[in-house]
N, C-alpha and C positions, 0 to 999 in steps of 0.2 A: 581700889586700883593702886594702892600704895602711894608713893610720892610722884604722882603724875604732874608734869609741867603743863601749863595751859597758856593759850594766847587769847586775847579778847576778840570776840566776834565783831565787836563794834568797830575795831580798827580796820576790818575788811582787808586784811593783808593778803597779798598774793605771793605765792611761793614759786620760785624757779628751781628746777631740779637739774643737776648734772650728775650723771652716773658714770663711774669709771670702773672698768673691770678688765682684767687681763685674761684673754682667752687662751686656753691650753694649746700650746703648739705654735703660738705666734710671738713675735718678739716685741710688739709694741702695744700700748693701751688702745682700746677701742672705746670711743666716747659717744654716748647717746645724749644729745642735748635737747631738752624739751622746753627750752626757754621761750619758744614761740607759742606755747600754751600756758595759761595761768590756772592754778588750782588753789582752792581754799584748803589749807593744811590744818588738819585737826590732829595734832600729835598726841600720842598716847604714851603710856609708860613703856620704857625699854623692856620691862619684864614681860609685856604683852608680845613684843617681837620675838622673844625667845621662850615662849610659853611651852613649846614642844620641841622635841629633837628634830622633827621634820622641818619645822619653821626655822630652827637654828641652822640646819644645813643649807636651806634655801637662802637665808640671809647671808651666809658666809660666802655665797657666790659673789657678792658685791665687795669690790676691793675697798671702796669708801663711798659714803653718801654725804654730799654737802648740801645742806638746806640753806637757801639764801632767801631772806625775806625781802620782798620788793615793796616799793613805796605804794601807798594807796591813792596817790594823786591821779587825776584824770589822764595825765600824759603817760602814766605807767612807767616812769623812769625809776631806775633803781636808786636806792639810798647810797650815800657815800660809803666807802669801804669801812670807815670808822664806826658806822651805825649798824653794820651787819651783825647778825647773830648766827654763829656757826655751830652746828651740832655734829659731833662725830660719834661713830659707833665705838671707837676705841676708849671713849671716856667711861670711867667706872660709874660715875654718878651723873644723873641728868642735871642740866643747868637749873638753878633755882630762880624764881621770879618773885617779885614783891608780893606781899599778901593782898594788897588792894587789887592787883591785876588778877590774882586767883579768884577773888570774890566776884569779879566781873564776868567770869566764865560760867554761863548759864545753860549751855546745851547739855542734854542728858548724856551720860557715859555710853549709852547704847549707840548714839550717833557716832561717837568717836570710833567705836569698834567697827561699825559697818563701813564708814568712809575709809578708815585705814586699811581694812581688809580689801576693799576694792582697789585702792592704790597699790598695795603690795602684789595683788594678783596681776595688775597691769605690768608692774616692774618685772615680776617673775616670768610673764609671758614673753617679754621683750628680751630679757637677759639670759634666761635659762638655756644652756647649750643642748643641742640635740643628743639624745642618748646614743651611745655607740651600739651598733648592731651586734648581736651575738653570732657566734659561728653557725648556729642552726638557722638563724634568719638569713645570713649571707648565703649559705648553701641553698636555702629555699629560693632566694632571689635569682640565683643562677640556674635554677632548674629549667630545663627546656632549651638552653643555649646549645647550638650545634657547632662543634669545632671542626673546621675543614682540615684535611690532611696537609695541605700546603702550608709551609711555615709562614707565620705572620698574618694569617687570615682567620677571621671569626665570623661565621655565618649566624646572623640573628635568627630568632624563631620565625619560621615561615619563609625564609629565603630559599631553602631547598625546594619547597613547594612552588615558589615563584619560578625557579629555573625549570622545573618540570613543566609548569604551565607554558613557559616560553618555548620549550622544546616541542610541546604538542602543537603550539600555534605554528611553529616553523614547519612541522610535518604536515599540518593541514594546508599550509601554503604550497608545499611541494605536491601534495595530493591535488590541489587545484591546478597546478602546472601540468600534472599528468593528464588532467581532464581538459585542459585548454589549449595546449600547444602540441604541435606535431613533433618537434625536436626539444627534448628536455635534458639539460645538463645538470646533474646533481653530484658531480664528482667532488671528492675532497670535503664532504660535509660531515663525515664521521658519525653518521646516525646509527651505525651498528646493526646488529640482528633485529633488535626491537623495532628500529625505524623501518627496516626492510619489510618486516611483517606487516606493519601499519600501511606502508605504501603499496605493498603487493595487492592489497585489497582493492586499491584504486585501479589496478590493471585488469581486474577480473572481468569487468564488462565494459572496459574502456575501448572506444573505437576511434580515438583521436591521436594518441601518442604513437608515432612510428619509430622514433629513435630515442632510447633512454640510456643515459650514462650514469651508472652507479659505481664508477671507479673510485678506489681509495676511500672506502667508507667503513673499514673495520668489519666487514662481513665475513663470516666463517661458514663452514659446511653446514652448521646447524641452522643458520639463517636462510640458506637456500631452500629449505623445506617449505618456506612460505610460498614458493612458486608452484607447489604441487596443486593441481587442479585449476590453476589460473592460466599458466602459459598454454595449457592444452586447449583452453577455450578462447584465448585471445588470438585473433588472426590479424589484428591491425598492426601489432608491434613487429617491426622489420629488423631493427638493430638493437642488440643488448650488449652493453659494455660492462663487464665485471672485473676489469683489469685492476691490479694493485690491491686485491683483497686476498687474504691468505686462506683460500678455500681448500687448497691441497687436493690430493687424490680423492678423498672422501667427498668433498664438495663437487668435484668433477663427475663422480659416479652418480651422485644425487641429481645433478643437473641433467646429465645424459638420460637418466630414466624419465625425466619430465619431458625433455625435448624429443624423445624418440617418436612421439605422436603429435608433435607440434607442426602446424602447417602454415605458420606465419613468419617466424624469424628467418632472415636470410643472411644476417651477419652476426657472428658470435665472437666477442673479443675477451680472451682469457690470458692476456699478457701479464707476466710477473705475478702469478697466483700460486706459486709453489707446486705446480704440477710435476709429477714424476712419470715413470713408465706406466704405472697402473692407471693413472688418470688419462694418459694418452691412449692406452688400450681401450678404456671405457668410451672415449670420444670416437675411436675407430669403430667400435661396435655400434654406437649410435648412428654413425654416418652410413652404415650398411642399410639402415631402414629409413633414415630421414631423407626426404627428397626435396626439401625446400632450402636448406643451407647453401649459400653461394660462397661465403667467405668465412674462414676459420683462422683466428689469430692466436698462436700459442708461443709468442716470442718471449725470450728471457725466462725460461723455466728450466727444469732439470731432467729433460727427456733424453734418454740414452738410446742405444741401439735397439733395445727391446721395444721401447715406445715407438720408435721409427718403424719397426716391423709391424706393429699393430696398426699404425696409420696406413702403411703401405697396403696391408690386406684389405682395408676398407676401400681403397682406390680401385680395386678390381671389381667391386660391386656398385659403388656409388656412381651415379650418372648426373649429379647436379652441382657438385663442388667445383668452383672455378678458380679459387685463390686459396693457397695454403701457406701460412706464415710460420716458419720454424726458426727464425733468427735467434741467435744467442742460446743455443742448446748444446747437447753433447753427442750429436749423431755420429760424427767421425766417418771414416771410410766405410765401415760396415753399415752404418745408418743410411749413407748415400746409396750403397749397393742395394739395400732393402727397398728404398724408395724407387729405385730404377725398375725393380721387378713389378712393383705396383703400377708404375707409369706406363709400362708396356701395354697393359690391357685397359688403360683409362683414356677416354676420349674427351672428357669434359674439362679437365684442369687446364687453365690458361696462364696462371701466374704461380711461380714457385720461388719462395724466399728461403735461402739457406745460409744467410750471412752468419759468420762467426761460429761454424760447427767443426772446424778443423778437419775437413774432409780430405785435404791434401790432393796430390796428383792421382793417387789410386782411386780415391772417391770420385774425382772428376771423371776419370776414365770409365768407371762403372755407370755413373749417372748419365753421361753422354751416350753410352751404349744403349741404355734403356730409352732415352729420349729419341734416339735415331730410329728405333724400331716402332715407336708408337705412331698411331694414325691421327692422334689429336694435334691441335695447333697450339703450341706454346708461344705466348707473346712476350713474356717477361721471365728472365732468368737472373736471379741475384745470387752470386757466389762470392761476395766480398769477404775479405778477411778470413780466408780459408787455407792459408799456407800453400798457395798454388804457385808453381814455378813455370819456367818456359816449357817444360814437358807437359804440364797440365794445360797450358795455353794452346798447345798444339791440338789437343782433343777438342777444346772449345772452338778453335778456328775451323776445324773440320766440320763441326756441327753447323757453324754459322754460314759456311759456304753453301750448304744444302738447304738451310732453312728459308722458307718463304713467308713465315709468319712472325718470326722473332722481331720485336720492335725495340726492346730495351735490354741491354746487356751490361751487367755490372760485375767488374773484376777489381773493384777498389780495394786498396790495401792488401795486395798480394805481393809476389816477388817475380814477376814475369820478365823484368829487365828489357833490354833492347831486343834480345832474340825473340822473346815472346811478343813484343810489340810488332816486330816485323811479320810474325806469323798471323797476328790479328789483322794487320794491314793487308796481307795477301787475301785473307778471307773477305775483307770489306770491298775489295775490288770486284768480287763476284756477287756479294750480297746486295740486294736492293730493297731490303725491308727494314733494317735496323736504323732507327732515327736517333736514339739516345745511347751513347756509349760512355762508360765511366772506367778510365784506366788510371785514375789518380793513385798516388802512393805506391808505385810499382818499380821505383828506381830506374826509370827510363831517362836516358840522356838525349843529346842532340841527334844521335844516329837513329834511335827509334822514332823520335818525333819527326824526323825528315821523311821516314818511310810512311808514317801516318799522313803527313802533309801531302805527299804525292797522290794518295788515294782521293783527296778532296778535289783534285783537278777534274776528275770525271764523276765523282759521287756527289750528287746533289740531294741525296735522301737524308743524310745525317744533319740534324738541326741542333743537337746539343752535344758538346764535346768537353768532358771533364778530364783535365790533364794536371791538376794541381798536385802538389807534394812530389813532383818529379824534378830532379836537378837538370833541367834542359839547358839552362844557362842562356846567355845572349845569342849564341849560335842557333840553338833550338828555336828561340823566339823569332829570330830572323828568318829561318827556313819556313816556319809556319806562316809568318806575316807575308812573305813573298807570294805564297799560294793564295791566301785568303784575300789578298788585295783585289783580285778579279775573279776568283773561283769559289766554288762551294756555296752552300746554303746554310751555313752555321749561324744560328741566332744566339745561342748561349755558349760563350767561350770562357772556361774557368782555368786560369793560369796562376792561382795563388800559391805562394811558397815554391816558386820555380827558379829562383836565383837569376832572374834575367837582368837585373841591374838597370842602370841608366841607358846603356847601349841597347838592351832589349826593348826598353820603353821607347826609345827613338824609332826602332823598327815597327813597333806596334802603332805608334802615333802616325807614322807615314802610311801604314795600311789603312787606318781609320779615315784618311782623307778620301779614299777611293771605295772602300767597302760599303756596301749598301744593304747588308743583311744583319750584321751583329747588333743586337739590341741590349744584351747584358754582358758586360765585360768585368771579370774579376781579376785584379792584379795585386791582391793583398800580399804583404810581406815579401817583397821582391827587392828591397834595398834601392828603391828608385831615387830617393832623396830629392833635393830641389832640382837637380839636373833633369831627372826623369819627369818630374812634374811639369817643368817648363816645356819639355818636348811634347807632352800630352796636351798642354795648354794651347800650343800652336795649332794642333789638329782640331781643338774645340772651337777655334775661331771660324773654321770652315763649316758650312752648312752640311750637317750629317743628319739625314732623315731617318736613320735607323737607331742609333745609340740613344738609349733612354736611361740606363743604369750603369754607373761607373763606381767601382769599389777600389779605393786606394788606401785602405787602412793598413797600419803597421809598416809604413814605408819610410820612416825617418824624415818626413817632409817638414820643413820649417816655414817661417813666414814668407820668405822669398818665393817659394813654390806656391804657397796659398795666394799671394798677390797676383802671380801670373795666371792662375786658374780663374781668379775673380775678374781680372781684366778681360780674359777670353770670353767669359760668360756675358759680360757687359757688351763686348764688341759684336757678339753674334746676335743679330736681331731676330733670328728664327731658330733659336736653340731648341732642340728636341729633348734634352735631358730633363728627367723628372726626379732623379735621385743621384746624389754624389756623396760618397762616404769617405771621410778623412779622419775617422776615429783612430785613436792610439798613434798619433803623430806628435810632432814637437811644436805645435802651434801656440803662440802667445795670444793675448787679447787683441793685438794688432791684426794678426792673420785671421782670427775668428771674426773680427769686425768687418774686415774686407770681404770675406765670404758672405757674411750676413747682408752687407750692402748690395752685393752682386745678386743675391737671391731676391731682395726687394726690387731691384732694378728689372730683373727678368719678369717679375709679376706685373710691374707697371707697364712694361713694353708689350708683353704677350698675354697678360692675364692668366698665366699658367703657373701652377704651384710647383716650386722646385724645392725638394727636401735636401737640405745641406746638413750633414752630420759631422761633428768634429769633437 
């Protein structure tokens, strides 16, 4: 073994190791201290340590090895620093010992080799750094990782399957709803064509769901094929809502082929579905044979004159349809004239919605002509936002004079002005059927409102009067209040955005002290401010058995007005109000607190809930 240095076994020396190595990539030494364990050191020749190149490379991983001989005493205390024997790798020759100590070393050389080998294997296991992965291994470790399209997201393996499982579970839950509830709302779930195909199977033999809402779910014409063979056999489903799905004309044609022989669905909603003239014509053809549909909604689509003509042709043959919704399309005057021809020979239709079709005065004239010749009873006519002037209002008034079935007339957001309002007022003197009339947004001033107010002296049929967005001013409010103080049967009075100001509010407040019919009063955005609020507060102190809802939003009311309203609510021991709206005013925490206290006081006194919004 060459010049191997030895230690006597008889001394039973214990050795403490401290290993110091610098790990690549870190700025400080990492120390592994094994002083808590004692080992018998059987050192061998340094040549044995470096007997091979592999051993040499392994040993070079150690920055330095310090071998400290510990005392053999029972306490295990270390010797003094002067008696330590230190061996370093950097020394070219091993330290020499006296001959007599060498002679005392009697353990065979094989034992040295075995024990040293074990010790170095232990050191190697602890200190050897982990080998860097090769590029092939790195690519293999990332195999199977799924990258999502969205930036910054990394889907782990199996995550896509998890999402798919969750989607199927949700669809199963929807299917259970279809089998368990009579009214099922699945709108906005975005389950797409695949989801519809899955859910359609639940409708095949279902006899529970009567109303299903599939609106806004990303369904296209392709998905509607799932209904084939299902809607024909299902007679329990009464309402089908597919609004907000881009089914287009092709989807409408597919659905109409299916519904032609359906004997269950009574209400079909296809609003905002991208229908054009071809889709409307397909629906018209379907209505010629379908005898169960009562309501068809085609609002906010792209139906022009041609589509209107197709629908009008079906009205001549259909005997079941009662409500037709065509709001927000492009019928124009020609479309209205086409509908008029169809209405002449139709007896079943009772509600016609034509809001926002730009039919104008000529379209109104043609439509009213057809309605006047028909034998059926129309109860609702909606012609809002159609560029109708006083000339068109004349035709409407003539029809209203003779009608004995019309209950609801809507001319909202047209341009009939005072002249048109006076013509409508003349018709209402003779009409005794209209209960709801909407003349909001027609540029009507105090003169037109005064004419309408005079009608209410003798007309006790009108229960809802919408006059908002008309600049009637304080004079118009006063003329209306004087009549409603003791006359009429109006329950809902809407005067929002009418510029009545504090003076008009004073007239309305005085009217409320005597009126016993108005339950819903809308006075939004009238510039009432604190003065108007204080006037209304005085009337709230009086017992009013009718008024339950008061809307004072957007009126520049501050804390002073809020305090007055709060005090009035506290003073009235039998207040009937259930809701008061003061949103979008200028209230601070003080005003809000006062209203909250008043609400709590009302509950304590009457045990009735009062909703206060601010």
